[in-house]
N, C-alpha and C positions, 0 to 999 in steps of 0.2 A: 617308673618312671613318678616322679611326682613333679604332678603342677606348681610353678612361680608363686601361684596366688598360694598352697599352700606352706608360704615357707613364713616364720617369726619373723619382725627383724632381728629378734638377735643370730637370725641363722642369717641372714646376708650374707655374704661376703662376696668379692670379685668376681669369680666364679660364677654364680649366682646372677647378678648383674650381665655380665655378660649372656648365661643362656635369655637373662629376660631382654636384652636389645634384642636375638636370635628370635626372638619369638613375635617381638611388636614385625621385625622384617618378616619373616613368616606371613602374621594379619596381613601386611599392608600389601605383600603383592595377590595374597587373597583379593584383597578388596580391587587392588588393581585391577585381576582376573577378574572379578566378577560383572566391574565398570565397562571394559573390553567385550563380554558377554552380551550383555543387555544393552550396548553402541547395535553390537551384530542381530540383535531383534529387531534392534526398535528398528535400524534404516530396512529387516524383509516385512518388517508390517508399514512400512511404512511406502515401499514398493506392490505389496498387493495392494493398498488403497490407490497409488493413482492406477495401477494397473484398472483399478474395481472405479474412478470417478471418471477416465479418458473415454470412451464411451457417454457418458451421465451428460457432462460439460460440453461433448461433442453433438449432441443434439439439444440440450441448450441452448449454442451457442446457430444453428441450423432454423430450430424454433425461433428465439432472436432476428435471426435473417428474415425470415418468410413476414411478421410483425414490421420491419419497417418495412418491405417492398409492399408491404396492405397499406400501411399509410403513406406510402409516399403516391402508391396507385390510387389510391382517396383521395389527393391534394389536401388534407387536409393538418392541422396544426395538433388537433387536440381528438382522441374518441373515447367518448364515457360506455364503460364495456361491463357487464355486471360483474366481471372476476381484479375489473382492471384497468389501467387508463392511461389511450398509449401517448406521446406527447413527441414532433417535431419539431426542434424550435432552433433559433442561430443561435450558434452563438454569439457573445457582442468581439466588434475586431480588434485584433492586440496593438499594444506598439511594440516596438524593439529598433534599441540602438545598435546599428549596423558599425558606426563607424564613430567611436566618443572621438578623437578629434578633432571630427571632419563634424560632426551636431554642434560641439561646445564654441564653434567660429561664428556659427549664425544663429544660434539660441539667445533669447530675448530671457529676461532676467524672471518674468516668470515661468518659463517652462523648467529651470533648475534649481533645486533645495537646495541650499547652502547647509553642508553641517561642517562643524568646527573640523578643518587639516580634509575634509573631505566635501564637491563638490557631485552632486549624483541628482541625475534626471529626473523630473516628476512627471512620469509616465501620463497620467490620468491630465495635466492640466496641460501637457505636448501633445494628448490626444482633441481636446476641447478647441486648442489654438489649429489644428490643421483642418477642424471641424468648420472654422471661423477663416481660414483665410489657404495657406498652402504648408505644401508638410514640407519641414527642417533639412537643411542639406542633414544627411547621415541618419536617416531616419529611415527605417521603412514599416511595413502596413503589411500586419502581415490579416487578408479574410478571415474575418468567423466563419467558420462551417457547420453546416445543420447536423444539429445532435439529432438523433434519435433516442426515447428512454423509455422508460414505462412504469408502472405503480401495481402492486398484486392488492387487491382492497385485503382483507383481513376480516371476514363471516364467522359471527360466534358458533359452536360446537362445533367448528372444523377444526384441523390443523392449523394451528398457526406457521407461515413462509412465507421467512424474509427475504429480499433478496436484493445483492446491491453488487456495487461496480465493484475494482478493485479494493476503496479501500470501503467498508461494510455502512448503510448506515439508517440512523434507525426508525425510517419511514418505510420503510420498502420499495426507495425507490432503485430502477433498474437501471441503471444509463450504459445500451447497449451500443459497443463499437465509440 
């Protein structure tokens, strides 16, 4: 059987055009089949990776808890070590508007930012107001929690290792839980 590519322009006919469409359809089915097979293989590899990573990540979490317990036991905010720095610091308090209508009834002009067609609380100004006076109605204070983090120092002539929180950080800081 001749390949479609072998026909000259003069030899093209409705039959040849139909065979060409049939060949394109067959090739597209091949592409779809190969794509499905590749997706299956990728899924197998991802599952294998998950199985390999799980015990490693559990060990990292365990060791992070041990470091957190250690700095808590030492009652220190920062501990410098040869291979890294441990830190335990309090995150700042957050202000959250629990009831917007109730808040707007008692809010002063300093506590809001007026955007055309929109009234929006200015959380920084509300926070400053609370420190100097009282908590306006409809506002909740969410106390800052203590946060443990560590930084791994990079040494020359060693393999570089960076850790990070759920968002990778360029300076190798690690915030644990």
